[in-house]
N, CA, C and O atoms as a GROMACS GRO file, in nm:
protein
  432
    1MET      N    1  -1.971   0.744  -1.795
    1MET     CA    2  -1.971   0.611  -1.737
    1MET      C    3  -2.107   0.548  -1.764
    1MET      O    4  -2.211   0.610  -1.744
    2SER      N    5  -2.104   0.428  -1.808
    2SER     CA    6  -2.226   0.355  -1.839
    2SER      C    7  -2.285   0.294  -1.713
    2SER      O    8  -2.213   0.260  -1.619
    3SER      N    9  -2.416   0.280  -1.712
    3SER     CA   10  -2.481   0.214  -1.599
    3SER      C   11  -2.528   0.074  -1.638
    3SER      O   12  -2.608   0.012  -1.567
    4ASP      N   13  -2.477   0.024  -1.750
    4ASP     CA   14  -2.510  -0.110  -1.795
    4ASP      C   15  -2.448  -0.213  -1.699
    4ASP      O   16  -2.326  -0.220  -1.688
    5PRO      N   17  -2.531  -0.292  -1.630
    5PRO     CA   18  -2.479  -0.387  -1.531
    5PRO      C   19  -2.378  -0.485  -1.590
    5PRO      O   20  -2.281  -0.521  -1.523
    6ALA      N   21  -2.399  -0.529  -1.713
    6ALA     CA   22  -2.307  -0.625  -1.775
    6ALA      C   23  -2.170  -0.560  -1.797
    6ALA      O   24  -2.067  -0.624  -1.776
    7MET      N   25  -2.169  -0.435  -1.840
    7MET     CA   26  -2.043  -0.366  -1.864
    7MET      C   27  -1.970  -0.343  -1.731
    7MET      O   28  -1.848  -0.363  -1.722
    8ILE      N   29  -2.043  -0.302  -1.630
    8ILE     CA   30  -1.982  -0.281  -1.499
    8ILE      C   31  -1.925  -0.411  -1.445
    8ILE      O   32  -1.816  -0.412  -1.388
    9SER      N   33  -1.997  -0.519  -1.463
    9SER     CA   34  -1.950  -0.651  -1.418
    9SER      C   35  -1.820  -0.689  -1.489
    9SER      O   36  -1.728  -0.741  -1.426
   10ARG      N   37  -1.813  -0.664  -1.621
   10ARG     CA   38  -1.692  -0.694  -1.698
   10ARG      C   39  -1.575  -0.608  -1.650
   10ARG      O   40  -1.462  -0.656  -1.639
   11MET      N   41  -1.603  -0.482  -1.620
   11MET     CA   42  -1.497  -0.391  -1.573
   11MET      C   43  -1.444  -0.439  -1.438
   11MET      O   44  -1.323  -0.438  -1.414
   12ILE      N   45  -1.533  -0.479  -1.350
   12ILE     CA   46  -1.492  -0.529  -1.219
   12ILE      C   47  -1.409  -0.656  -1.234
   12ILE      O   48  -1.307  -0.672  -1.168
   13GLN      N   49  -1.454  -0.746  -1.322
   13GLN     CA   50  -1.381  -0.870  -1.345
   13GLN      C   51  -1.242  -0.842  -1.402
   13GLN      O   52  -1.145  -0.905  -1.362
   14GLN      N   53  -1.232  -0.747  -1.494
   14GLN     CA   54  -1.104  -0.712  -1.553
   14GLN      C   55  -1.010  -0.654  -1.447
   14GLN      O   56  -0.893  -0.690  -1.442
   15GLU      N   57  -1.060  -0.566  -1.362
   15GLU     CA   58  -0.979  -0.509  -1.255
   15GLU      C   59  -0.934  -0.617  -1.157
   15GLU      O   60  -0.820  -0.615  -1.111
   16GLU      N   61  -1.022  -0.710  -1.126
   16GLU     CA   62  -0.988  -0.820  -1.036
   16GLU      C   63  -0.876  -0.905  -1.094
   16GLU      O   64  -0.784  -0.946  -1.022
   17GLU      N   65  -0.881  -0.932  -1.224
   17GLU     CA   66  -0.776  -1.008  -1.290
   17GLU      C   67  -0.643  -0.934  -1.286
   17GLU      O   68  -0.538  -0.995  -1.265
   18GLU      N   69  -0.647  -0.802  -1.306
   18GLU     CA   70  -0.524  -0.723  -1.301
   18GLU      C   71  -0.465  -0.723  -1.160
   18GLU      O   72  -0.344  -0.735  -1.144
   19VAL      N   73  -0.550  -0.710  -1.060
   19VAL     CA   74  -0.503  -0.713  -0.920
   19VAL      C   75  -0.441  -0.849  -0.890
   19VAL      O   76  -0.334  -0.856  -0.830
   20ASN      N   77  -0.506  -0.956  -0.932
   20ASN     CA   78  -0.453  -1.091  -0.908
   20ASN      C   79  -0.317  -1.111  -0.975
   20ASN      O   80  -0.229  -1.176  -0.919
   21ALA      N   81  -0.300  -1.054  -1.095
   21ALA     CA   82  -0.172  -1.065  -1.166
   21ALA      C   83  -0.063  -0.989  -1.089
   21ALA      O   84   0.050  -1.038  -1.078
   22ILE      N   85  -0.096  -0.872  -1.038
   22ILE     CA   86   0.001  -0.794  -0.961
   22ILE      C   87   0.038  -0.868  -0.832
   22ILE      O   88   0.156  -0.875  -0.797
   23VAL      N   89  -0.061  -0.921  -0.763
   23VAL     CA   90  -0.036  -0.996  -0.638
   23VAL      C   91   0.054  -1.115  -0.666
   23VAL      O   92   0.145  -1.144  -0.588
   24SER      N   93   0.030  -1.185  -0.777
   24SER     CA   94   0.111  -1.300  -0.813
   24SER      C   95   0.256  -1.259  -0.837
   24SER      O   96   0.348  -1.328  -0.792
   25LYS      N   97   0.277  -1.148  -0.907
   25LYS     CA   98   0.414  -1.099  -0.932
   25LYS      C   99   0.484  -1.063  -0.801
   25LYS      O  100   0.601  -1.093  -0.783
   26ILE      N  101   0.411  -0.999  -0.711
   26ILE     CA  102   0.470  -0.960  -0.582
   26ILE      C  103   0.508  -1.085  -0.503
   26ILE      O  104   0.616  -1.090  -0.445
   27LYS      N  105   0.419  -1.184  -0.500
   27LYS     CA  106   0.449  -1.309  -0.428
   27LYS      C  107   0.573  -1.376  -0.486
   27LYS      O  108   0.659  -1.422  -0.412
   28ASP      N  109   0.582  -1.382  -0.619
   28ASP     CA  110   0.699  -1.442  -0.684
   28ASP      C  111   0.827  -1.368  -0.646
   28ASP      O  112   0.928  -1.430  -0.616
   29LYS      N  113   0.822  -1.235  -0.649
   29LYS     CA  114   0.939  -1.154  -0.616
   29LYS      C  115   0.981  -1.176  -0.471
   29LYS      O  116   1.100  -1.188  -0.442
   30LEU      N  117   0.885  -1.181  -0.380
   30LEU     CA  118   0.916  -1.205  -0.238
   30LEU      C  119   0.981  -1.342  -0.220
   30LEU      O  120   1.077  -1.357  -0.146
   31THR      N  121   0.927  -1.442  -0.289
   31THR     CA  122   0.983  -1.577  -0.280
   31THR      C  123   1.126  -1.579  -0.333
   31THR      O  124   1.213  -1.638  -0.271
   32GLN      N  125   1.150  -1.515  -0.448
   32GLN     CA  126   1.284  -1.509  -0.507
   32GLN      C  127   1.384  -1.443  -0.413
   32GLN      O  128   1.501  -1.480  -0.410
   33CYS      N  129   1.338  -1.344  -0.338
   33CYS     CA  130   1.426  -1.270  -0.247
   33CYS      C  131   1.437  -1.336  -0.110
   33CYS      O  132   1.510  -1.289  -0.023
   34GLY      N  133   1.364  -1.444  -0.090
   34GLY     CA  134   1.368  -1.514   0.037
   34GLY      C  135   1.295  -1.444   0.149
   34GLY      O  136   1.324  -1.466   0.267
   35VAL      N  137   1.201  -1.360   0.114
   35VAL     CA  138   1.124  -1.286   0.215
   35VAL      C  139   1.001  -1.368   0.252
   35VAL      O  140   0.919  -1.405   0.168
   36ARG      N  141   0.991  -1.394   0.382
   36ARG     CA  142   0.872  -1.464   0.430
   36ARG      C  143   0.770  -1.360   0.473
   36ARG      O  144   0.806  -1.253   0.523
   37GLY      N  145   0.648  -1.390   0.452
   37GLY     CA  146   0.544  -1.296   0.493
   37GLY      C  147   0.413  -1.334   0.430
   37GLY      O  148   0.398  -1.441   0.369
   38LYS      N  149   0.319  -1.247   0.445
   38LYS     CA  150   0.185  -1.272   0.396
   38LYS      C  151   0.134  -1.146   0.328
   38LYS      O  152   0.147  -1.036   0.381
   39LEU      N  153   0.076  -1.163   0.211
   39LEU     CA  154   0.011  -1.052   0.143
   39LEU      C  155  -0.137  -1.057   0.177
   39LEU      O  156  -0.202  -1.160   0.161
   40LEU      N  157  -0.189  -0.945   0.224
   40LEU     CA  158  -0.330  -0.938   0.261
   40LEU      C  159  -0.400  -0.837   0.173
   40LEU      O  160  -0.346  -0.732   0.143
   41ARG      N  161  -0.521  -0.870   0.133
   41ARG     CA  162  -0.605  -0.774   0.062
   41ARG      C  163  -0.705  -0.722   0.162
   41ARG      O  164  -0.786  -0.797   0.216
   42LEU      N  165  -0.698  -0.592   0.188
   42LEU     CA  166  -0.778  -0.530   0.292
   42LEU      C  167  -0.880  -0.436   0.231
   42LEU      O  168  -0.868  -0.394   0.116
   43SER      N  169  -0.981  -0.404   0.311
   43SER     CA  170  -1.079  -0.305   0.267
   43SER      C  171  -1.101  -0.206   0.380
   43SER      O  172  -1.068  -0.233   0.496
   44GLY      N  173  -1.155  -0.091   0.346
   44GLY     CA  174  -1.178   0.013   0.444
   44GLY      C  175  -1.072   0.120   0.434
   44GLY      O  176  -0.997   0.126   0.337
   45GLU      N  177  -1.066   0.205   0.536
   45GLU     CA  178  -0.966   0.311   0.539
   45GLU      C  179  -0.827   0.248   0.549
   45GLU      O  180  -0.801   0.171   0.642
   46ALA      N  181  -0.741   0.280   0.457
   46ALA     CA  182  -0.614   0.208   0.439
   46ALA      C  183  -0.529   0.201   0.565
   46ALA      O  184  -0.491   0.092   0.608
   47GLY      N  185  -0.498   0.314   0.625
   47GLY     CA  186  -0.410   0.315   0.741
   47GLY      C  187  -0.465   0.231   0.855
   47GLY      O  188  -0.394   0.150   0.914
   48HIS      N  189  -0.590   0.253   0.887
   48HIS     CA  190  -0.654   0.179   0.996
   48HIS      C  191  -0.657   0.029   0.965
   48HIS      O  192  -0.627  -0.053   1.052
   49ALA      N  193  -0.691  -0.007   0.842
   49ALA     CA  194  -0.699  -0.148   0.804
   49ALA      C  195  -0.562  -0.216   0.814
   49ALA      O  196  -0.553  -0.331   0.856
   50ILE      N  197  -0.457  -0.146   0.775
   50ILE     CA  198  -0.322  -0.203   0.781
   50ILE      C  199  -0.278  -0.226   0.924
   50ILE      O  200  -0.226  -0.332   0.958
   51VAL      N  201  -0.299  -0.126   1.010
   51VAL     CA  202  -0.260  -0.139   1.151
   51VAL      C  203  -0.339  -0.251   1.218
   51VAL      O  204  -0.283  -0.331   1.293
   52LYS      N  205  -0.469  -0.256   1.191
   52LYS     CA  206  -0.554  -0.361   1.249
   52LYS      C  207  -0.511  -0.500   1.202
   52LYS      O  208  -0.505  -0.593   1.282
   53ALA      N  209  -0.481  -0.514   1.073
   53ALA     CA  210  -0.438  -0.643   1.018
   53ALA      C  211  -0.303  -0.684   1.077
   53ALA      O  212  -0.281  -0.802   1.105
   54ALA      N  213  -0.213  -0.588   1.095
   54ALA     CA  214  -0.082  -0.619   1.154
   54ALA      C  215  -0.099  -0.674   1.295
   54ALA      O  216  -0.030  -0.767   1.335
   55GLU      N  217  -0.191  -0.614   1.371
   55GLU     CA  218  -0.216  -0.662   1.507
   55GLU      C  219  -0.278  -0.802   1.506
   55GLU      O  220  -0.234  -0.890   1.580
   56SER      N  221  -0.379  -0.821   1.422
   56SER     CA  222  -0.449  -0.951   1.422
   56SER      C  223  -0.362  -1.064   1.365
   56SER      O  224  -0.380  -1.179   1.403
   57GLU      N  225  -0.270  -1.031   1.274
   57GLU     CA  226  -0.183  -1.132   1.214
   57GLU      C  227  -0.055  -1.155   1.296
   57GLU      O  228   0.021  -1.247   1.267
   58GLY      N  229  -0.032  -1.072   1.397
   58GLY     CA  230   0.090  -1.085   1.477
   58GLY      C  231   0.214  -1.047   1.399
   58GLY      O  232   0.319  -1.109   1.413
   59ALA      N  233   0.202  -0.944   1.316
   59ALA     CA  234   0.314  -0.901   1.232
   59ALA      C  235   0.432  -0.855   1.318
   59ALA      O  236   0.414  -0.797   1.425
   60MET      N  237   0.552  -0.881   1.268
   60MET     CA  238   0.674  -0.838   1.337
   60MET      C  239   0.713  -0.698   1.293
   60MET      O  240   0.781  -0.626   1.367
   61CYS      N  241   0.671  -0.658   1.173
   61CYS     CA  242   0.698  -0.523   1.123
   61CYS      C  243   0.603  -0.495   1.007
   61CYS      O  244   0.540  -0.586   0.953
   62ILE      N  245   0.595  -0.369   0.971
   62ILE     CA  246   0.513  -0.326   0.857
   62ILE      C  247   0.606  -0.254   0.760
   62ILE      O  248   0.681  -0.165   0.801
   63VAL      N  249   0.601  -0.291   0.633
   63VAL     CA  250   0.677  -0.223   0.529
   63VAL      C  251   0.575  -0.154   0.439
   63VAL      O  252   0.483  -0.218   0.388
   64THR      N  253   0.592  -0.025   0.419
   64THR     CA  254   0.499   0.051   0.337
   64THR      C  255   0.574   0.147   0.247
   64THR      O  256   0.693   0.172   0.269
   65GLY      N  257   0.509   0.200   0.150
   65GLY     CA  258   0.568   0.297   0.060
   65GLY      C  259   0.501   0.432   0.077
   65GLY      O  260   0.414   0.449   0.163
   66THR      N  261   0.541   0.527  -0.006
   66THR     CA  262   0.479   0.659  -0.006
   66THR      C  263   0.437   0.692  -0.148
   66THR      O  264   0.489   0.636  -0.244
   67ARG      N  265   0.342   0.785  -0.159
   67ARG     CA  266   0.299   0.828  -0.291
   67ARG      C  267   0.372   0.954  -0.334
   67ARG      O  268   0.355   1.000  -0.447
   68GLY      N  269   0.452   1.010  -0.245
   68GLY     CA  270   0.530   1.128  -0.281
   68GLY      C  271   0.450   1.255  -0.286
   68GLY      O  272   0.483   1.346  -0.363
   69MET      N  273   0.344   1.266  -0.206
   69MET     CA  274   0.265   1.389  -0.203
   69MET      C  275   0.346   1.500  -0.136
   69MET      O  276   0.430   1.474  -0.051
   70GLY      N  277   0.320   1.622  -0.176
   70GLY     CA  278   0.384   1.736  -0.111
   70GLY      C  279   0.327   1.758   0.029
   70GLY      O  280   0.229   1.695   0.068
   71LYS      N  281   0.390   1.847   0.102
   71LYS     CA  282   0.349   1.871   0.241
   71LYS      C  283   0.205   1.921   0.251
   71LYS      O  284   0.132   1.878   0.340
   72VAL      N  285   0.165   2.010   0.162
   72VAL     CA  286   0.030   2.066   0.168
   72VAL      C  287  -0.074   1.958   0.139
   72VAL      O  288  -0.170   1.943   0.214
   73ARG      N  289  -0.056   1.883   0.032
   73ARG     CA  290  -0.151   1.776  -0.002
   73ARG      C  291  -0.157   1.672   0.109
   73ARG      O  292  -0.265   1.625   0.144
   74ARG      N  293  -0.040   1.636   0.164
   74ARG     CA  294  -0.036   1.535   0.270
   74ARG      C  295  -0.111   1.587   0.393
   74ARG      O  296  -0.182   1.510   0.460
   75THR      N  297  -0.096   1.715   0.423
   75THR     CA  298  -0.164   1.775   0.539
   75THR      C  299  -0.315   1.775   0.517
   75THR      O  300  -0.390   1.744   0.609
   76LEU      N  301  -0.359   1.811   0.398
   76LEU     CA  302  -0.502   1.819   0.370
   76LEU      C  303  -0.567   1.682   0.354
   76LEU      O  304  -0.676   1.658   0.406
   77LEU      N  305  -0.501   1.591   0.283
   77LEU     CA  306  -0.559   1.461   0.252
   77LEU      C  307  -0.524   1.353   0.354
   77LEU      O  308  -0.592   1.252   0.364
   78GLY      N  309  -0.418   1.376   0.429
   78GLY     CA  310  -0.371   1.273   0.521
   78GLY      C  311  -0.276   1.180   0.448
   78GLY      O  312  -0.272   1.176   0.325
   79SER      N  313  -0.200   1.105   0.524
   79SER     CA  314  -0.102   1.015   0.467
   79SER      C  315  -0.115   0.879   0.533
   79SER      O  316  -0.115   0.869   0.656
   80VAL      N  317  -0.127   0.776   0.454
   80VAL     CA  318  -0.138   0.640   0.507
   80VAL      C  319  -0.012   0.604   0.584
   80VAL      O  320  -0.019   0.548   0.693
   81SER      N  321   0.105   0.637   0.528
   81SER     CA  322   0.229   0.601   0.596
   81SER      C  323   0.242   0.676   0.728
   81SER      O  324   0.290   0.619   0.826
   82ASP      N  325   0.200   0.803   0.734
   82ASP     CA  326   0.202   0.877   0.860
   82ASP      C  327   0.108   0.812   0.962
   82ASP      O  328   0.144   0.798   1.079
   83TYR      N  329  -0.010   0.772   0.917
   83TYR     CA  330  -0.105   0.706   1.008
   83TYR      C  331  -0.043   0.579   1.065
   83TYR      O  332  -0.049   0.555   1.186
   84ILE      N  333   0.016   0.498   0.978
   84ILE     CA  334   0.076   0.372   1.022
   84ILE      C  335   0.188   0.399   1.122
   84ILE      O  336   0.197   0.333   1.225
   85LEU      N  337   0.274   0.496   1.092
   85LEU     CA  338   0.385   0.530   1.181
   85LEU      C  339   0.337   0.567   1.321
   85LEU      O  340   0.399   0.531   1.421
   86HIS      N  341   0.227   0.640   1.327
   86HIS     CA  342   0.178   0.688   1.456
   86HIS      C  343   0.088   0.591   1.531
   86HIS      O  344   0.068   0.607   1.651
   87HIS      N  345   0.033   0.491   1.464
   87HIS     CA  346  -0.064   0.402   1.529
   87HIS      C  347  -0.020   0.257   1.540
   87HIS      O  348  -0.080   0.181   1.616
   88ALA      N  349   0.082   0.216   1.467
   88ALA     CA  350   0.126   0.077   1.471
   88ALA      C  351   0.204   0.050   1.599
   88ALA      O  352   0.271   0.138   1.652
   89HIS      N  353   0.192  -0.073   1.648
   89HIS     CA  354   0.262  -0.114   1.769
   89HIS      C  355   0.381  -0.205   1.737
   89HIS      O  356   0.432  -0.275   1.824
   90VAL      N  357   0.423  -0.203   1.611
   90VAL     CA  358   0.540  -0.278   1.566
   90VAL      C  359   0.627  -0.182   1.485
   90VAL      O  360   0.579  -0.076   1.443
   91PRO      N  361   0.754  -0.216   1.461
   91PRO     CA  362   0.839  -0.129   1.379
   91PRO      C  363   0.781  -0.110   1.238
   91PRO      O  364   0.721  -0.202   1.182
   92VAL      N  365   0.799   0.009   1.184
   92VAL     CA  366   0.747   0.043   1.051
   92VAL      C  367   0.863   0.091   0.965
   92VAL      O  368   0.940   0.178   1.006
   93LEU      N  369   0.875   0.035   0.844
   93LEU     CA  370   0.974   0.078   0.747
   93LEU      C  371   0.900   0.147   0.633
   93LEU      O  372   0.818   0.084   0.565
   94VAL      N  373   0.929   0.275   0.612
   94VAL     CA  374   0.865   0.350   0.503
   94VAL      C  375   0.966   0.364   0.390
   94VAL      O  376   1.072   0.425   0.408
   95CYS      N  377   0.934   0.309   0.276
   95CYS     CA  378   1.023   0.312   0.159
   95CYS      C  379   0.977   0.424   0.066
   95CYS      O  380   0.864   0.423   0.016
   96ARG      N  381   1.064   0.520   0.045
   96ARG     CA  382   1.031   0.631  -0.044
   96ARG      C  383   1.064   0.593  -0.187
   96ARG      O  384   1.151   0.511  -0.214
   97HIS      N  385   0.992   0.656  -0.278
   97HIS     CA  386   1.018   0.638  -0.421
   97HIS      C  387   1.153   0.701  -0.452
   97HIS      O  388   1.185   0.807  -0.398
   98LYS      N  389   1.231   0.639  -0.537
   98LYS     CA  390   1.366   0.684  -0.569
   98LYS      C  391   1.368   0.830  -0.613
   98LYS      O  392   1.454   0.907  -0.569
   99ASP      N  393   1.275   0.870  -0.700
   99ASP     CA  394   1.271   1.007  -0.750
   99ASP      C  395   1.242   1.106  -0.638
   99ASP      O  396   1.299   1.214  -0.636
  100GLU      N  397   1.154   1.070  -0.545
  100GLU     CA  398   1.118   1.158  -0.434
  100GLU      C  399   1.240   1.188  -0.348
  100GLU      O  400   1.262   1.303  -0.309
  101HIS      N  401   1.320   1.087  -0.319
  101HIS     CA  402   1.439   1.104  -0.237
  101HIS      C  403   1.540   1.194  -0.308
  101HIS      O  404   1.601   1.281  -0.245
  102SER      N  405   1.559   1.174  -0.436
  102SER     CA  406   1.653   1.254  -0.514
  102SER      C  407   1.612   1.401  -0.516
  102SER      O  408   1.696   1.489  -0.501
  103GLU      N  409   1.482   1.427  -0.534
  103GLU     CA  410   1.433   1.564  -0.536
  103GLU      C  411   1.455   1.633  -0.403
  103GLU      O  412   1.492   1.750  -0.400
  104GLN      N  413   1.433   1.562  -0.293
  104GLN     CA  414   1.452   1.621  -0.160
  104GLN      C  415   1.599   1.656  -0.136
  104GLN      O  416   1.628   1.760  -0.077
  105GLN      N  417   1.690   1.572  -0.180
  105GLN     CA  418   1.832   1.600  -0.162
  105GLN      C  419   1.874   1.722  -0.244
  105GLN      O  420   1.956   1.801  -0.199
  106GLN      N  421   1.817   1.737  -0.365
  106GLN     CA  422   1.851   1.849  -0.449
  106GLN      C  423   1.800   1.980  -0.391
  106GLN      O  424   1.863   2.084  -0.410
  107GLN      N  425   1.686   1.976  -0.321
  107GLN     CA  426   1.628   2.097  -0.263
  107GLN      C  427   1.707   2.144  -0.142
  107GLN      O  428   1.701   2.262  -0.107
  108GLN      N  429   1.780   2.056  -0.078
  108GLN     CA  430   1.853   2.093   0.043
  108GLN      C  431   1.983   2.153   0.011
  108GLN      O  432   2.058   2.191   0.101
   0.00000   0.00000   0.00000
């Protein structure tokens, strides 16, 4: 990794542009589906920041996904969706990745 300030600045700008493009696509998709809501860009520890933002924004529910970590990794590293489930004061919908759900059904 280079410590050249100009290169780091370009990398940050490039990442910011990519994030903005993703946010724009998500907003468009939500609008097409008729979903009302607000996209927030948060900083800090993810689970805590999401729960705090939901409270301050007066959210009616929280929709989150999972990364599909195994039980051991989730236990050691923690899980944002688990944190939200246990600390949010509004209903929480956790959407699993399609492959993760299929794998769990096959194991049973």
